C-alpha positions in Angstrom: -21.8 184.5 -90.4 -24.7 183.1 -88.4 -25.9 185.7 -85.7 -28.6 185.9 -83.2 -30.0 188.4 -81.4 -31.6 188.5 -77.6 -32.3 191.9 -76.2 -31.6 192.1 -72.4 -34.7 191.3 -70.1 -36.6 189.5 -73.1 -35.9 185.4 -73.4 -36.2 184.6 -76.5 -33.5 184.7 -79.3 -34.0 186.2 -83.3 -31.9 185.4 -85.8 -30.6 187.9 -88.4 -29.7 188.2 -91.1 -25.6 189.9 -91.3 -25.1 192.4 -93.8 -21.6 194.2 -92.9 -19.0 193.1 -89.7 -16.0 194.3 -88.0 -14.5 194.2 -84.8 -16.7 197.1 -84.0 -19.8 196.4 -85.0 -22.2 195.1 -87.3 -25.3 196.0 -89.7 -28.3 193.4 -89.6 -31.7 193.1 -91.2 -34.7 192.1 -88.8 -37.7 191.7 -89.7 -39.2 194.3 -86.6 -38.1 197.5 -85.3 -36.4 196.8 -82.8 -35.9 199.1 -79.7 -33.2 198.2 -77.0 -32.4 201.0 -74.5 -30.8 198.4 -72.5 -28.8 196.4 -74.7 -28.5 193.1 -76.3 -26.8 190.2 -76.7 -26.0 188.6 -79.5 -23.9 184.8 -80.4 -21.8 185.2 -83.6 -20.9 181.9 -85.8 -18.6 181.8 -88.4 -16.8 178.4 -89.4 -15.4 176.7 -86.4 -15.5 180.0 -84.6 -18.4 181.1 -82.2 -18.6 184.2 -79.3 -21.9 183.5 -77.8 -23.1 186.7 -75.2 -21.6 189.5 -77.1 -22.3 192.9 -75.2 -23.8 195.4 -78.0 -26.2 198.6 -78.1 -28.3 199.8 -81.2 -26.7 202.7 -82.8 -29.6 203.5 -85.3 -32.8 201.6 -87.1 -33.7 202.2 -90.3 -36.6 200.9 -92.8 -35.9 199.0 -96.0 -38.2 197.5 -98.1 -36.9 194.8 -101.2 -39.2 193.1 -103.3 -42.2 194.4 -101.9 -41.3 192.9 -98.2 -40.2 195.6 -95.4 -37.2 194.8 -92.8 -35.6 197.1 -90.7 -31.9 197.7 -91.2 -29.7 197.9 -87.2 -26.4 199.8 -86.9 -24.8 197.7 -84.0 -21.7 198.5 -81.5 -20.4 196.4 -79.6 -19.3 196.8 -76.1 -17.1 194.3 -74.7 -15.7 196.5 -72.3 -19.5 197.4 -70.5 -19.8 196.4 -67.1 -22.3 192.8 -67.9 -19.4 191.8 -70.3 -17.8 188.8 -68.9 -14.0 188.9 -70.0 -14.0 192.0 -72.2 -10.2 191.4 -73.6 -11.0 187.7 -74.5 -14.5 188.8 -76.7 -12.1 191.9 -78.0 -9.7 189.1 -79.6 -12.1 186.7 -80.5 -14.0 190.3 -82.5 -10.9 190.7 -84.1 -10.2 187.0 -85.4 -14.0 186.5 -87.0 -13.5 189.9 -89.0 -10.0 188.3 -90.0 -12.0 185.3 -90.8 -15.1 187.3 -92.6 -12.5 189.1 -94.8 -10.9 186.0 -95.8 -14.0 184.3 -96.4 -15.2 187.1 -98.5 -11.9 187.8 -100.6 -11.8 183.6 -101.3 -15.9 184.1 -102.3 -14.7 187.4 -105.1 -11.7 185.2 -106.2 -13.8 182.4 -107.5 
């Protein structure tokens, strides 16, 4: 799964490493701590399925180190019902479809 993150009120986007994903939220790795009290927007892609600008909030941020490189693991919760989210019902359906597709991809990889 590919994901890019943009904090609300900022223009730049950051590509992130996805660790875990389900229709309610995800865990990602970034190279610097991110504080986003106003929330953030994510663009999620898996195969041909793309979900741009899903609203989310950071639930937690923890420092981690692997192979001498420091990174930060963020726990993210999606907010498709939020006031700024366009067509929240469609976003929820697409998140569920991404979850099914991600689960199928993992099962396929495990069977090889």
